[in-house]
C-alpha positions in Angstrom: -0.8 -49.2 -36.4 -0.2 -52.5 -38.2 1.6 -55.7 -37.1 1.9 -59.3 -38.3 -1.1 -60.6 -40.2 -2.5 -64.1 -40.4 0.6 -65.3 -42.3 3.0 -64.2 -39.5 4.5 -61.5 -41.7 3.6 -57.9 -42.3 1.8 -58.5 -45.6 1.8 -62.2 -46.4 -1.9 -62.3 -46.0 -2.5 -58.9 -47.4 -2.8 -57.4 -43.9 -5.8 -59.5 -42.9 -5.8 -59.8 -39.1 -2.8 -57.5 -38.8 -4.3 -54.1 -37.7 -3.3 -53.6 -34.0 -4.5 -50.2 -33.0 -6.1 -47.0 -34.3 -5.6 -43.5 -32.8 -8.1 -40.7 -33.0 -7.8 -37.0 -32.2 -11.0 -35.0 -31.8 -11.3 -31.2 -31.7 -14.4 -29.9 -29.8 -15.0 -26.3 -30.9 -18.5 -25.8 -29.6 -19.8 -26.0 -26.0 -23.2 -27.3 -24.9 -24.9 -24.0 -25.8 -23.5 -24.0 -29.4 -21.1 -21.2 -28.5 -17.7 -21.3 -30.3 -14.7 -22.0 -28.1 -11.6 -20.0 -29.0 -8.2 -19.1 -27.6 -8.2 -15.3 -27.5 -4.8 -13.5 -27.7 -5.4 -9.8 -26.9 -3.7 -7.4 -29.4 -0.5 -6.0 -28.0 -0.4 -8.6 -25.3 -0.7 -12.0 -27.0 0.9 -13.9 -24.1 -2.0 -13.1 -21.9 -4.2 -15.6 -23.7 -7.6 -16.8 -22.4 -10.3 -19.1 -23.4 -13.5 -17.4 -24.6 -16.9 -18.6 -25.8 -18.3 -16.4 -28.6 -21.1 -16.4 -31.2 -20.1 -18.0 -34.4 -20.7 -14.8 -36.4 -18.0 -13.0 -34.3 -15.3 -15.5 -35.3 -14.0 -13.7 -38.5 -13.0 -10.7 -36.4 -11.2 -12.7 -33.8 -9.5 -14.8 -36.5 -8.2 -11.6 -38.2 -6.0 -10.7 -35.2 -4.6 -14.1 -34.4 -7.2 -16.0 -32.2 -7.4 -19.7 -32.8 -10.1 -22.3 -32.5 -10.2 -24.5 -29.3 -9.4 -23.9 -25.7 -6.0 -22.4 -24.8 -5.2 -25.3 -22.4 -6.0 -27.8 -25.2 -8.9 -29.2 -23.1 -11.1 -29.1 -26.2 -8.8 -31.7 -27.8 -9.2 -35.4 -26.9 -7.1 -38.3 -27.9 -8.4 -41.9 -28.0 -6.7 -45.2 -28.7 -8.5 -48.4 -29.8 -7.2 -51.9 -29.9 -8.5 -54.5 -32.4 -9.4 -58.2 -31.7 -10.2 -60.8 -34.4 -12.0 -63.9 -35.1 -10.3 -67.0 -36.6 -10.5 -65.6 -40.2 -8.9 -62.3 -39.5 -12.1 -60.3 -39.3 -12.4 -57.5 -36.7 -14.6 -58.8 -33.9 -14.2 -56.2 -31.2 -12.8 -52.7 -30.6 -11.3 -52.0 -27.2 -10.9 -48.6 -25.7 -7.3 -48.1 -24.3 -4.9 -45.5 -23.1 -1.2 -45.0 -22.7 -1.3 -45.5 -19.0 -3.9 -48.3 -18.4 -4.9 -51.6 -20.0 -8.0 -51.8 -22.3 -11.0 -50.7 -20.3 -14.1 -51.6 -22.2 -15.5 -53.1 -25.5 -16.7 -50.1 -27.5 -17.6 -52.0 -30.7 -18.7 -55.6 -31.6 -19.1 -57.1 -35.0 -20.5 -60.3 -36.5 -20.5 -61.2 -40.2 -22.2 -63.5 -42.7 -19.8 -65.9 -44.5 -19.3 -63.3 -47.3 -18.7 -60.3 -44.9 -22.2 -58.8 -44.6 -22.6 -57.2 -41.2 -25.2 -59.1 -39.2 -24.4 -57.4 -35.8 -22.8 -54.0 -35.2 -23.0 -52.9 -31.6 -21.3 -50.3 -29.4 -20.7 -46.6 -29.4 -17.8 -46.8 -31.8 -19.2 -49.4 -34.1 -20.1 -47.0 -36.9 -17.1 -44.8 -36.6 -14.6 -47.6 -37.0 -14.1 -48.2 -40.8 -11.9 -51.4 -40.5 -14.1 -54.5 -40.3 -14.4 -57.7 -42.5 -10.9 -59.0 -43.4 -9.5 -55.9 -41.6 -10.2 -53.9 -44.8 -11.4 -50.3 -45.0 -15.2 -50.0 -45.6 -17.2 -47.0 -46.8 -20.6 -47.2 -45.2 -22.2 -44.8 -47.6 -21.4 -47.2 -50.5 -21.5 -50.5 -48.5 -18.1 -51.4 -50.1 -14.8 -52.6 -48.9 -11.5 -51.5 -50.3 -9.0 -54.4 -51.1 -6.5 -52.1 -52.8 -7.0 -53.4 -56.3 -10.7 -53.9 -56.3 -13.9 -52.9 -54.3 -15.8 -55.7 -52.7 -19.6 -55.7 -52.1 -20.3 -58.0 -49.1 -24.1 -58.0 -49.6 -23.6 -59.3 -53.1 -20.7 -61.5 -52.1 -18.6 -60.5 -55.1 -16.2 -58.0 -56.6 -17.5 -55.0 -58.6 -14.8 -55.2 -61.2 -13.0 -57.9 -63.1 -10.0 -59.9 -61.6 -6.8 -57.8 -62.4 -5.0 -61.0 -63.3 -7.8 -62.2 -65.6 -8.5 -65.9 -65.9 -5.3 -66.9 -64.1 -7.4 -66.4 -60.9 -10.2 -68.7 -62.2 -12.9 -68.6 -64.9 -15.2 -66.5 -62.8 -13.6 -63.0 -62.8 -15.9 -61.6 -60.1 -16.1 -64.5 -57.6 -14.8 -64.0 -54.0 -12.3 -66.7 -52.9 -14.0 -69.3 -55.1 -17.2 -69.1 -52.9 -15.2 -70.7 -50.1 -15.2 -68.0 -47.4 -14.8 -70.2 -44.4 -11.5 -71.8 -45.4 -9.9 -69.0 -47.5 -8.9 -65.4 -47.5 -8.2 -63.1 -50.4 -4.7 -61.6 -50.3 -3.3 -59.2 -52.9 -2.9 -61.8 -55.7 0.1 -63.9 -56.5 2.3 -64.2 -59.6 2.9 -66.9 -62.1 6.3 -68.2 -62.9 6.2 -66.4 -66.2 5.7 -63.1 -64.4 8.7 -63.8 -62.2 10.8 -64.3 -65.3 9.3 -61.1 -66.7 10.5 -59.3 -63.6 14.0 -60.6 -64.2 13.9 -59.6 -67.9 12.8 -56.1 -67.0 15.5 -55.8 -64.4 18.1 -57.0 -66.9 17.0 -54.4 -69.4 17.3 -51.7 -66.8 20.8 -52.6 -65.5 22.6 -53.9 -68.6 23.7 -50.4 -69.7 25.1 -49.5 -66.2 28.9 -49.7 -66.0 30.9 -51.6 -63.3 34.4 -52.6 -62.8 35.0 -55.7 -64.9 36.7 -58.6 -63.0 37.8 -61.8 -64.6 35.6 -64.0 -62.4 32.8 -66.4 -63.2 29.4 -64.9 -64.0 27.2 -63.9 -61.0 25.2 -66.7 -59.5 24.8 -68.3 -56.1 24.2 -71.5 -54.2 20.9 -71.6 -52.3 20.5 -73.6 -49.2 17.0 -73.9 -47.8 16.2 -74.5 -44.1 13.1 -74.1 -42.0 11.4 -74.4 -38.7 7.8 -75.4 -37.8 5.5 -74.3 -35.0 2.7 -76.8 -35.5 0.9 -75.9 -38.7 3.0 -72.8 -39.3 6.3 -73.1 -41.3 9.1 -70.5 -41.6 11.5 -70.9 -44.4 15.0 -69.4 -44.8 17.1 -69.0 -47.9 20.9 -68.9 -47.2 22.6 -67.7 -50.4 26.3 -68.1 -51.0 27.3 -65.7 -53.7 29.3 -67.1 -56.6 31.2 -65.0 -59.1 31.1 -61.2 -59.4 27.8 -60.6 -57.6 27.0 -57.0 -56.8 23.8 -57.6 -54.9 20.8 -59.8 -54.4 17.8 -58.0 -55.9 14.8 -60.1 -54.8 13.4 -63.4 -53.6 10.3 -65.1 -55.0 8.9 -67.9 -52.9 6.6 -70.8 -54.1 4.9 -73.6 -52.3 2.5 -76.3 -53.5 -0.5 -75.4 -51.4 -0.5 -71.8 -52.5 0.1 -72.8 -56.1 -2.8 -75.3 -55.9 -5.1 -72.6 -54.6 -4.0 -70.0 -57.2 -4.1 -72.4 -60.2 -7.2 -72.2 -62.4 -10.1 -74.3 -61.4 -10.2 -76.2 -64.7 -6.8 -77.8 -64.0 -7.1 -80.7 -66.3 -7.6 -78.6 -69.4 -5.6 -75.5 -68.5 -2.5 -77.1 -67.1 -0.9 -78.9 -70.0 1.5 -80.8 -67.9 -0.8 -82.0 -65.1 0.1 -81.5 -61.4 3.5 -80.1 -62.2 1.8 -77.2 -63.9 1.0 -75.9 -60.4 4.6 -74.6 -60.3 3.4 -71.9 -62.8 1.3 -70.4 -60.1 1.5 -69.1 -56.5 4.8 -67.2 -56.6 5.1 -64.4 -54.1 7.8 -61.8 -53.7 9.4 -61.6 -50.3 12.7 -61.5 -48.5 15.2 -64.1 -47.4 12.6 -65.5 -45.0 9.0 -66.6 -45.7 6.3 -67.8 -43.4 2.9 -69.5 -44.1 0.5 -71.8 -42.4 -1.4 -74.9 -43.6 -3.0 -77.7 -41.6 -2.2 -80.5 -43.9 -5.5 -80.6 -45.6 -6.3 -80.4 -49.3 -9.1 -81.2 -51.7 -9.3 -85.0 -52.1 -7.9 -86.4 -55.3 -6.2 -83.2 -56.3 -2.9 -83.2 -54.4 -0.9 -84.8 -51.6 -2.0 -83.2 -48.3 0.8 -84.8 -46.3 3.7 -83.1 -48.0 4.5 -79.4 -48.4 7.0 -78.6 -51.1 8.8 -75.2 -51.1 11.1 -73.5 -53.7 12.6 -70.0 -54.0 13.9 -68.0 -57.0 16.7 -65.6 -56.2 17.6 -62.8 -58.7 21.1 -61.4 -58.6 22.7 -58.3 -60.1 26.3 -58.9 -61.2 29.1 -57.5 -63.3 30.0 -59.1 -66.6 33.5 -59.1 -68.0 32.5 -56.5 -70.6 32.0 -54.0 -67.8 28.2 -53.9 -67.9 25.8 -55.0 -65.2 23.3 -57.7 -65.8 20.7 -59.7 -63.9 20.7 -63.5 -63.4 18.4 -65.8 -61.5 18.8 -69.1 -59.7 16.1 -71.5 -58.5 16.6 -73.6 -55.4 16.0 -77.3 -55.0 12.9 -78.7 -53.3 12.4 -78.5 -49.6 9.7 -81.0 -48.7 7.9 -81.0 -45.3 6.0 -84.0 -44.1 2.8 -83.7 -42.1 2.7 -85.5 -38.7 -1.1 -85.9 -38.3 -0.8 -87.5 -34.8 0.9 -84.3 -33.4 -0.5 -81.8 -36.0 3.0 -80.5 -36.9 5.1 -80.3 -39.9 8.4 -82.3 -39.9 11.4 -81.0 -41.8 13.1 -83.2 -44.4 
């Protein structure tokens, strides 16, 4: 069962730190003497069922007339619930045994990691059975690999096993993990560039422009975007209030941008790869979401590369509307800047 991850949303941080609980059902078919436990239904009187223990080689005959594996009273089936706790980087630190009628009773697994995710401590009776560990990702012990969805990660090597799916947009090193800065960064699912946002709009326009709608003599679809936000110390929640203008059928999608994420996603060789200097960061760090977006940053950045005391946000909204020729088409609108100011004395962001 998944909940809010480190970003305060369901997938803003790729699920890191968001796994709440795992449920497990076990079927015990053998007793302590290696006898097979079955539920016997006598032929002609199947309601008079009873639990038997038989030799394994007798099972085919029992199965042929409707007997089933396991005790008739389901006592051979056990259900377990485990709750997850995390360290500050969203890595699973403990697994707690729980039940539906009582609070967590004991720690059944404990993990500690190297900076790049290699297990340096794995203790407890459930430590090897639990597959979710570093960054709350699924690990395959036989391969010593973690599954990030788009790539497999090798914590002992501290690198990916395949090239970056977005190529050099993620940096010159196509195999490096979070730019070798594991203490201050996590790897999400990858962001988009502004060109990719426009490609999404163009693709949508191609798909809807042949659909018919009722032509109305109104201005073309667009909207006015008003940004607002709230802050809880270092965490900021942004809202996009859209007033539809013209013949708007629906709002298709929102793409959020802010300067810290763009700075992180931009190529390392910024001076040579961003032809228009710092403003080129707007090409990077776009993320699809809803009318609300949440992220967290403590007002710190690499010295000399950006202003750590201000946090600028934008959003692109893509509309589907009806043109006067009776065909649907897609349009987009970008909001104005919403610039937060960092109050270092109180460690909180101040709205404009």
